FINUZA-596242 format. One line per field, with one value per residue: residue number from 1; chain; z negated, y negated, x of N, C-alpha, C, O in turn. Coordinates in pm, whole numbers, plus 50000, padded with zeros to 5 digits. Layout:
keke: (NUM:...) $
pagu: (A:...) $
n_z: (Z:...) $
n_y: (Y:...) $
n_x: (X:...) $
ca_z: (Z:...) $
ca_y: (Y:...) $
ca_x: (X:...) $
c_z: (Z:...) $
c_y: (Y:...) $
c_x: (X:...) $
o_z: (Z:...) $
o_y: (Y:...) $
o_x: (X:...) $
This chain:
keke: (1:2:3:4:5:6:7:8:9:10:11:12:13:14:15:16:17:18:19:20:21:22:23:24:25:26:27:28:29:30:31:32:33:34:35:36:37:38:39:40:41:42:43:44:45:46:47:48:49:50:51:52:53:54:55:56:57:58:59:60:61:62:63:64:65:66:67:68:69:70:71:72:73:74:75:76:77:78:79:80:81:82:83:84:85:86:87:88:89) $
pagu: (A:A:A:A:A:A:A:A:A:A:A:A:A:A:A:A:A:A:A:A:A:A:A:A:A:A:A:A:A:A:A:A:A:A:A:A:A:A:A:A:A:A:A:A:A:A:A:A:A:A:A:A:A:A:A:A:A:A:A:A:A:A:A:A:A:A:A:A:A:A:A:A:A:A:A:A:A:A:A:A:A:A:A:A:A:A:A:A:A) $
n_z: (92591:92736:92738:92491:92313:92314:92082:91997:92078:92057:92155:92168:92237:92412:92373:92285:92085:92022:91897:91839:91862:91685:91483:91519:91581:91860:92036:92259:92471:92439:92177:92014:91762:91596:91621:91723:91528:91499:91375:91521:91603:91802:92032:92240:92511:92532:92769:92793:92591:92257:91993:91666:91382:91064:91049:91115:90905:90726:90494:90532:90650:90903:90860:90990:91246:91397:91654:91672:91820:91792:91614:91433:91237:90993:90816:90589:90445:90182:90074:89748:89530:89259:89081:89182:89330:89647:89965:90132:90429) $
n_y: (10414:10191:09847:09842:09744:09917:10006:10198:10526:10879:11197:11542:11892:11960:11754:11418:11122:10799:10469:10188:09826:09735:09917:10167:10519:10729:11036:11301:11596:11939:12143:12367:12425:12242:11999:11756:11632:11603:11777:11998:12319:12502:12523:12361:12151:11807:11580:11307:11040:11032:10853:10889:10986:10821:10655:10407:10261:09959:09965:10150:10197:10272:10360:10498:10752:11074:11316:11666:11979:12138:11993:11702:11433:11185:10888:10719:10426:10358:10130:10053:09990:09819:09867:09643:09477:09326:09487:09424:09358) $
n_x: (92091:92101:92128:92246:92531:92821:93066:93243:93354:93358:93477:93401:93455:93241:93059:92954:92974:92849:92892:92698:92708:92524:92539:92427:92410:92457:92412:92511:92522:92638:92497:92528:92637:92530:92655:92568:92424:92150:91981:91904:91997:91980:92120:92046:92107:92171:92120:92097:92206:92088:91932:92049:91877:91838:92059:91971:91885:91916:92069:92267:92590:92821:93144:93350:93390:93429:93472:93516:93614:93377:93222:93108:93208:93139:93211:93033:92885:92674:92445:92361:92084:91925:91619:91368:91533:91580:91617:91898:92078) $
ca_z: (92561:92816:92656:92366:92325:92250:92030:91970:92132:92029:92233:92128:92351:92506:92322:92254:91995:92047:91795:91898:91786:91580:91383:91547:91642:91968:92065:92369:92506:92384:92035:91959:91622:91525:91626:91758:91407:91510:91308:91614:91626:91894:92149:92346:92559:92548:92882:92771:92450:92175:91866:91551:91272:90934:91054:91148:90779:90704:90379:90571:90745:90945:90855:91098:91284:91490:91703:91693:91925:91772:91497:91424:91098:90979:90684:90583:90322:90150:89979:89641:89476:89136:89096:89186:89423:89788:90050:90216:90516) $
ca_y: (10322:10071:09729:09852:09722:10028:09960:10310:10655:10993:11313:11677:11980:11945:11656:11288:11035:10659:10374:10059:09706:09724:10020:10286:10630:10802:11158:11385:11709:12070:12132:12502:12430:12128:11889:11629:11570:11575:11882:12107:12404:12607:12521:12278:12046:11676:11514:11162:11010:11002:10786:10979:10934:10799:10551:10280:10193:09850:09995:10250:10146:10372:10308:10563:10883:11144:11445:11774:12070:12175:11924:11557:11388:11040:10828:10615:10349:10340:10021:10093:09879:09842:09840:09501:09405:09339:09555:09325:09422) $
ca_x: (92200:92085:92107:92322:92675:92892:93194:93333:93309:93444:93435:93439:93476:93130:92964:93011:92898:92881:92847:92661:92742:92422:92564:92348:92484:92392:92486:92463:92608:92598:92465:92518:92680:92473:92750:92505:92373:92007:91907:91876:92114:91939:92204:91990:92196:92109:92184:92091:92233:91970:91958:92047:91795:91901:92161:91910:91857:92013:92154:92367:92688:92918:93281:93425:93340:93516:93424:93610:93569:93237:93168:93119:93215:93125:93225:92931:92873:92533:92426:92271:92006:91851:91476:91335:91617:91543:91714:91964:92180) $
c_z: (92640:92726:92524:92393:92246:92209:92003:92024:92090:92103:92171:92253:92456:92453:92299:92163:92020:91937:91863:91807:91668:91470:91401:91615:91746:91999:92185:92394:92450:92233:91967:91814:91540:91531:91667:91638:91411:91446:91394:91634:91719:92023:92264:92383:92577:92657:92862:92624:92376:92044:91754:91437:91145:90933:91087:91023:90756:90584:90408:90675:90776:90944:90965:91129:91385:91529:91711:91802:91912:91645:91515:91276:91095:90835:90682:90448:90300:90043:89875:89583:89342:89163:89092:89280:89565:89863:90148:90302:90473) $
c_y: (10192:09953:09731:09829:09832:09982:10073:10439:10761:11113:11441:11760:11963:11852:11524:11212:10893:10573:10242:09945:09687:09829:10147:10391:10700:10924:11230:11496:11839:12058:12268:12516:12315:12003:11755:11559:11538:11684:12004:12189:12520:12606:12439:12167:11917:11602:11362:11136:10974:10941:10888:10914:10918:10688:10414:10200:10083:09872:10098:10190:10255:10308:10369:10697:10943:11277:11541:11863:12100:12113:11774:11521:11236:11001:10711:10545:10325:10232:10066:09970:09919:09814:09691:09420:09428:09410:09454:09396:09386) $
c_x: (92189:92051:92180:92470:92746:93031:93293:93270:93409:93388:93487:93460:93368:93022:93035:92915:92945:92820:92817:92705:92646:92439:92483:92434:92397:92477:92425:92565:92552:92584:92455:92558:92626:92558:92689:92443:92225:91920:91876:92003:92081:92020:92150:92087:92116:92186:92195:92118:92104:92015:91950:91972:91877:92004:92103:91872:91959:92104:92261:92459:92789:93056:93367:93359:93435:93453:93540:93555:93421:93180:93181:93119:93206:93148:93128:92936:92723:92523:92324:92205:91945:91704:91452:91421:91569:91654:91772:92068:92320) $
o_z: (92613:92646:92450:92485:92124:92289:91988:92016:92087:92113:92128:92362:92576:92486:92294:92163:92036:91890:91937:91689:91566:91375:91308:91697:91722:91990:92209:92347:92418:92168:91871:91748:91428:91454:91647:91644:91333:91461:91342:91677:91714:92115:92376:92297:92631:92639:92908:92539:92425:91990:91747:91399:91122:90827:91089:91034:90766:90573:90318:90777:90686:91018:91027:91049:91450:91447:91752:91870:92010:91577:91600:91200:91184:90742:90761:90349:90390:89936:89909:89587:89316:89258:89008:89309:89599:89829:90236:90254:90535) $
o_y: (10095:09959:09633:09887:09840:09925:10048:10458:10736:11130:11448:11706:11953:11869:11517:11234:10868:10600:10189:09966:09629:09831:10227:10358:10727:10919:11222:11490:11848:11976:12282:12611:12292:11909:11651:11440:11455:11683:12104:12136:12624:12682:12447:12098:11920:11565:11299:11202:10896:10974:10966:10800:10992:10632:10314:10084:10108:09805:10132:10137:10323:10213:10298:10750:10873:11343:11504:11827:12090:12175:11726:11574:11168:11073:10618:10601:10277:10242:10111:09860:10036:09744:09620:09305:09537:09396:09404:09485:09430) $
o_x: (92259:91957:92178:92527:92732:93105:93412:93149:93530:93266:93602:93480:93397:92904:93157:92794:93064:92709:92901:92735:92683:92361:92473:92520:92280:92600:92305:92678:92434:92650:92380:92515:92670:92536:92751:92412:92178:91798:91825:92105:92146:91990:92202:92141:92006:92302:92290:92059:92023:92120:91854:92001:91972:92034:92176:91831:92079:92207:92339:92414:92838:93081:93447:93282:93512:93389:93650:93458:93347:93098:93255:93038:93257:93109:93138:92984:92654:92583:92215:92260:91918:91670:91508:91388:91522:91771:91702:92138:92417) $
């Protein structure tokens, strides 16, 4: 997160998710139920926030997100394109 301007944070029972000004999501904490959103459900704890894959695409925008006790939910907007159109942020 060093160098990233954080604009929103939500905390669950033992995890947290942060949204950067650039629209990137970072997560850390316990992950026994997959609440970090990184595809790992083996219960590995992440001590340092890690960037969540899939949200770095300029066609994906996070409208809101929230952590519960053992889950994280996000409302995202995906920009759709027709063939031949350039991907614009």
